[in-house]
C-alpha positions as CSV (number, residue, x, y, z in Angstrom):
1,M,16.3,13.9,-92.2
2,K,19.1,16.4,-92.5
3,K,16.5,19.1,-92.0
4,R,15.5,17.7,-88.5
5,I,19.1,17.9,-87.1
6,P,19.1,21.7,-86.6
7,F,15.7,21.4,-85.0
8,L,16.8,18.9,-82.4
9,G,19.9,20.9,-81.8
10,A,17.8,23.8,-80.9
11,L,15.6,21.8,-78.5
12,I,18.8,20.6,-76.7
13,I,20.0,24.1,-76.4
14,I,16.7,25.4,-74.9
15,A,16.6,22.4,-72.4
16,I,20.1,23.1,-71.2
17,Y,19.3,26.9,-71.0
18,S,16.2,26.2,-69.0
19,A,18.0,23.9,-66.5
20,C,20.8,26.3,-65.9
21,N,18.4,29.3,-65.6
22,K,16.3,27.3,-63.0
23,E,19.4,26.4,-61.0
24,H,20.5,30.0,-61.0
25,H,17.2,31.5,-59.9
26,D,15.8,28.9,-57.2
27,P,17.0,30.0,-53.7
28,V,18.6,27.5,-51.4
29,P,16.2,26.7,-48.5
30,Q,17.4,28.5,-45.4
31,P,17.0,26.8,-41.9
32,V,14.1,28.1,-39.8
33,K,15.4,30.5,-37.3
34,L,13.9,30.1,-33.6
35,Q,12.5,33.4,-32.3
36,S,11.2,32.3,-28.9
37,I,10.5,29.7,-26.4
38,T,7.6,30.1,-23.9
39,I,6.4,28.2,-20.9
40,T,4.4,29.2,-17.9
41,D,6.4,31.5,-15.5
42,T,5.0,29.6,-12.3
43,L,3.1,26.5,-11.4
44,T,1.5,25.1,-8.3
45,A,1.3,21.3,-8.4
46,Y,0.6,18.6,-5.8
47,I,2.4,15.5,-4.9
48,G,1.6,12.6,-7.2
49,N,0.7,14.9,-10.2
50,V,1.9,13.9,-13.6
51,L,1.6,16.9,-16.0
52,Q,2.7,17.9,-19.4
53,M,4.2,21.3,-19.7
54,D,2.7,23.6,-22.2
55,L,5.5,24.5,-24.5
56,K,5.0,27.3,-27.1
57,V,7.6,28.2,-29.8
58,D,7.8,30.9,-32.5
59,P,7.6,29.8,-35.3
60,T,5.2,27.1,-34.4
61,S,6.7,24.8,-37.1
62,F,10.0,24.7,-35.3
63,D,11.2,21.2,-34.3
64,T,11.2,20.8,-30.6
65,S,12.3,17.3,-30.4
66,K,15.9,18.1,-29.6
67,F,15.1,20.6,-26.8
68,S,16.7,20.0,-23.4
69,W,14.5,19.9,-20.2
70,Q,16.1,20.2,-16.8
71,S,14.8,20.4,-13.2
72,S,16.9,22.2,-10.5
73,D,15.8,19.6,-7.9
74,T,14.7,16.2,-9.2
75,S,13.8,15.0,-5.6
76,I,10.9,17.5,-5.9
77,V,10.1,17.4,-9.6
78,S,11.5,15.3,-12.4
79,V,11.0,16.1,-16.1
80,S,11.1,13.9,-19.2
81,K,12.8,14.8,-22.6
82,T,9.4,15.7,-23.7
83,G,8.5,18.1,-20.9
84,K,6.4,15.7,-18.9
85,I,6.8,16.4,-15.1
86,T,6.4,14.0,-12.2
87,V,5.7,15.7,-8.9
88,K,7.4,13.9,-6.0
89,N,7.7,15.9,-2.8
90,E,6.9,19.3,-1.2
91,G,9.2,22.1,-2.2
92,I,10.3,24.3,-5.1
93,S,12.0,23.5,-8.2
94,K,12.9,25.5,-11.3
95,L,12.3,23.9,-14.6
96,S,14.1,25.0,-17.7
97,V,13.9,24.3,-21.4
98,T,16.6,25.1,-24.0
99,D,16.9,24.7,-27.7
100,S,19.8,22.4,-29.0
101,A,21.7,25.3,-30.2
102,K,21.4,27.1,-26.7
103,T,20.2,30.2,-28.3
104,K,16.8,30.4,-26.6
105,S,15.4,29.2,-23.2
106,A,12.6,29.6,-20.7
107,T,12.0,28.7,-17.1
108,C,9.2,27.9,-14.8
109,L,9.2,27.9,-11.0
110,V,7.2,24.9,-9.7
111,T,5.8,25.1,-6.2
112,V,4.7,21.6,-4.9
113,K,2.2,21.2,-2.1
114,D,0.7,18.3,-0.4
115,S,-3.0,17.8,-1.4
116,L,-3.7,16.2,1.9
117,S,-3.6,19.7,3.5
118,I,-6.4,21.0,1.2
119,G,-9.9,21.2,2.7
120,L,-9.1,20.3,6.3
121,L,-11.6,21.4,8.8
122,A,-9.6,19.8,11.7
123,Y,-6.4,17.9,11.9
124,Y,-5.1,16.4,15.1
125,P,-1.6,14.7,14.7
126,F,-1.7,14.1,18.6
127,N,2.0,14.8,18.9
128,N,1.7,15.3,22.6
129,S,-0.7,18.1,21.7
130,L,-4.4,18.8,21.2
131,N,-3.9,21.6,18.8
132,D,-5.8,21.6,15.5
133,F,-3.3,22.0,12.7
134,S,-5.9,23.1,10.2
135,P,-6.5,26.7,9.5
136,Y,-9.6,26.6,11.5
137,K,-7.9,26.1,14.9
138,N,-10.5,23.8,16.4
139,D,-8.3,22.9,19.5
140,G,-9.5,20.3,21.8
141,K,-9.8,20.0,25.5
142,A,-8.6,16.7,27.1
143,N,-10.1,14.5,29.8
144,D,-8.1,11.7,31.3
145,I,-6.1,10.9,28.3
146,S,-2.4,9.9,28.0
147,S,0.3,10.1,25.4
148,T,1.4,6.8,23.9
149,A,3.6,5.6,20.8
150,D,2.2,5.9,17.4
151,K,2.1,3.2,14.6
152,F,5.8,3.7,14.0
153,G,6.6,3.2,17.7
154,K,7.5,7.0,18.2
155,A,6.8,7.9,21.7
156,N,4.3,10.7,22.7
157,S,2.9,10.7,19.1
158,A,-0.6,9.4,19.8
159,F,-3.3,9.4,22.7
160,Y,-4.4,6.5,24.8
161,F,-8.1,6.3,25.8
162,N,-8.9,4.3,28.8
163,G,-12.5,3.3,27.9
164,L,-13.9,4.7,31.0
165,S,-13.5,8.4,31.1
166,S,-11.1,9.4,28.4
167,H,-12.2,11.7,25.7
168,I,-11.5,15.1,23.9
169,A,-14.0,17.8,23.5
170,V,-14.1,20.5,20.7
171,K,-16.4,23.4,20.9
172,D,-19.1,23.6,18.1
173,N,-18.9,25.7,14.9
174,Q,-20.9,25.7,11.8
175,A,-18.2,24.1,9.6
176,L,-18.0,21.0,12.0
177,R,-21.6,20.3,11.4
178,L,-20.6,19.0,8.1
179,S,-24.0,20.0,6.4
180,N,-24.4,20.5,2.7
181,T,-20.8,19.5,1.9
182,N,-18.6,16.5,0.9
183,I,-17.0,15.0,3.9
184,T,-14.0,12.8,4.7
185,L,-13.3,11.5,8.2
186,S,-10.0,9.6,8.8
187,A,-8.1,8.3,11.8
188,W,-5.6,5.8,12.9
189,V,-7.0,3.4,15.6
190,K,-5.7,0.6,17.8
191,L,-8.4,-0.9,19.7
192,D,-7.8,-3.1,22.9
193,V,-11.3,-4.4,23.0
194,Y,-14.7,-4.3,21.3
195,N,-17.2,-3.3,24.0
196,Y,-20.4,-5.2,24.8
197,S,-22.6,-2.3,23.7
198,Y,-23.3,-1.2,20.1
199,G,-19.8,0.0,19.7
200,V,-17.3,3.0,20.3
201,N,-17.4,6.5,18.8
202,I,-14.2,7.8,17.3
203,L,-15.9,11.0,16.3
204,T,-19.4,12.2,17.2
205,K,-21.4,15.5,17.1
206,H,-25.0,15.1,17.7
207,H,-27.9,15.6,20.0
208,S,-30.6,13.0,20.9
209,G,-33.2,12.1,18.2
210,V,-33.3,11.2,14.6
211,E,-31.3,13.2,12.0
212,N,-29.7,15.4,14.7
213,G,-25.9,15.3,13.9
214,W,-23.4,12.7,13.0
215,A,-21.6,9.9,14.7
216,W,-18.6,7.8,13.3
217,G,-17.1,4.7,15.0
218,I,-16.6,0.9,15.3
219,T,-19.2,-1.5,16.3
220,G,-19.2,-3.7,19.5
221,Y,-20.8,-6.9,20.5
222,G,-24.2,-5.5,21.1
223,F,-24.5,-4.7,17.3
224,G,-24.0,-8.4,16.4
225,T,-20.9,-8.0,14.3
226,P,-18.2,-6.3,16.1
227,G,-15.2,-4.4,14.7
228,I,-16.7,-2.9,11.5
229,V,-16.8,0.8,10.7
230,T,-20.2,2.6,11.0
231,Y,-21.4,6.0,10.3
232,G,-24.8,7.7,10.8
233,T,-26.6,10.9,11.1
234,G,-28.0,10.5,14.5
235,G,-30.5,8.2,16.5
236,G,-32.4,5.7,14.4
237,S,-31.3,7.6,11.1
238,A,-30.0,5.8,8.0
239,A,-26.5,4.4,8.8
240,A,-23.6,3.1,6.8
241,R,-21.7,0.0,7.7
242,G,-18.4,-1.5,6.6
243,T,-17.7,-5.2,6.1
244,R,-14.1,-5.6,7.0
245,T,-13.1,-6.2,10.6
246,I,-10.9,-3.7,12.4
247,S,-8.8,-6.3,14.5
248,L,-7.7,-5.7,18.0
249,N,-4.2,-4.6,19.2
250,Q,-3.2,-3.5,15.7
251,W,-3.1,-0.1,14.1
252,H,-5.7,0.4,11.4
253,L,-6.4,3.5,9.2
254,V,-10.2,3.9,9.0
255,T,-11.7,6.5,6.5
256,S,-15.2,7.4,5.5
257,V,-16.0,9.7,2.4
258,Y,-19.4,11.3,1.9
259,D,-20.4,12.4,-1.5
260,L,-23.3,15.0,-1.1
261,S,-24.4,15.0,-4.7
262,K,-24.7,11.2,-4.8
263,Q,-25.8,10.9,-1.2
264,Q,-23.2,8.1,-0.9
265,L,-21.0,7.1,2.1
266,S,-18.0,5.0,1.2
267,I,-15.8,3.4,3.8
268,Y,-12.1,2.4,3.4
269,V,-9.9,0.3,5.8
270,D,-6.2,0.5,5.6
271,G,-6.3,2.6,2.5
272,T,-8.4,0.3,0.4
273,F,-12.2,0.4,-0.5
274,D,-14.5,-1.6,1.8
275,N,-18.2,-0.7,1.3
276,V,-20.5,1.9,0.0
277,T,-24.0,2.9,1.2
278,N,-26.6,4.9,-0.8
279,N,-29.4,7.2,0.2
280,M,-27.4,8.8,3.0
281,P,-28.6,12.2,4.1
282,A,-26.4,15.0,5.0
283,P,-25.9,16.0,8.6
284,N,-28.3,18.5,10.2
285,M,-27.0,22.0,9.8
286,N,-28.7,23.2,13.0
287,T,-26.9,20.6,15.3
288,D,-24.9,22.8,17.7
289,A,-23.5,20.0,19.9
290,D,-19.8,19.9,20.6
291,L,-17.5,17.5,18.8
292,Y,-16.2,14.6,20.9
293,I,-13.2,12.3,20.1
294,G,-13.2,8.9,21.7
295,R,-16.8,8.9,23.1
296,D,-20.5,9.8,22.5
297,N,-21.9,13.2,23.6
298,P,-22.2,12.7,27.3
299,D,-25.6,14.6,27.2
300,V,-27.1,12.0,25.0
301,S,-25.9,8.5,26.2
302,A,-25.1,7.3,29.6
303,E,-23.3,4.3,27.9
304,G,-20.9,6.6,26.5
305,Y,-19.6,4.4,23.8
306,L,-16.0,5.1,25.0
307,V,-12.9,4.0,23.1
308,R,-10.4,1.8,24.9
309,G,-7.3,1.9,22.9
310,S,-5.0,4.4,21.0
311,V,-6.1,7.0,18.4
312,D,-3.9,9.1,16.2
313,E,-3.9,11.4,13.1
314,V,-7.6,12.5,13.2
315,R,-8.7,14.4,10.2
316,I,-12.0,16.0,9.1
317,Y,-12.3,17.4,5.7
318,H,-15.0,19.4,3.9
319,R,-14.1,17.6,0.6
320,A,-14.0,13.9,-0.6
321,L,-10.6,12.5,-0.6
322,S,-9.8,10.4,-3.7
323,A,-8.9,6.8,-3.5
324,Y,-5.4,7.8,-4.3
325,E,-5.1,10.2,-1.4
326,I,-6.6,7.7,1.0
327,H,-4.1,5.1,0.0
328,K,-1.5,7.8,0.4
329,L,-2.4,8.5,4.0
330,F,-2.0,4.7,4.6
331,V,1.4,4.2,3.1
332,S,3.1,7.5,3.9
333,K,5.8,7.6,6.4
334,K,5.0,11.3,7.1
335,Y,1.6,10.8,8.8
């Protein structure tokens, strides 16, 4: 037993030495030093977008949870603690991100645009003017129309059509033929009456005959069910019909969207979906008739299908607006 005591003592000494030696040689972990923060320098976004900013740090393992995000104008773009931005209004705002120690930072200049300005072939706000506010400058020529108040009651901000002779004519160009493209047609209308014929044409661009252009309007008593939105590609061609009634003496937003790949025509009333029609052909690319607002082509129909009522905010797009964008047209105080 006595012989084991020196042996145990030696073991204890070795263990103490090893622990002390380990404590002496193992380095104390140092905090990771942030080398850089990077986000994109510029960004173009559209009203309604919700986007996550792409943040890169060096080293990649650095903890970003305590970074501070800021927007120079939160009425244009707001940003969350994690770098998610919400796009609100047109304009420019500078985003910045900084680490908690305020040693590194990065900035991004965000330019916000309105997506409803994209893809316009013609836009007539009718603010006492026949000018087309799209890049294509498809200005109109008036016949016997008068200025009136718009849906907000603002004077000289819409046009009144008398149902007898009023219309606006726009010279033909290839883009307005709407062939081989997605399409959106949209307008605010306030009808005084349904006519006793097949209906009225809000927009029309066609010659006589089948598949020879396109026409868009609201049915009359001659159709059987008055007050529904209708669209067709001329004559006895395939036609799309809505189901909701456009009531008289009230402003309504009517919108039709054509999907070329699906050959579908969707109708919206007051910003909400109404009906869809399949197997709709695209308009004839060779139809060189002028575009008419408020009536049929006078070279085609003696009846005329003339609008009696007010029309405002006429838009023609060579793209399909989303349901969100159509709803936005309806609720916006801007349009």
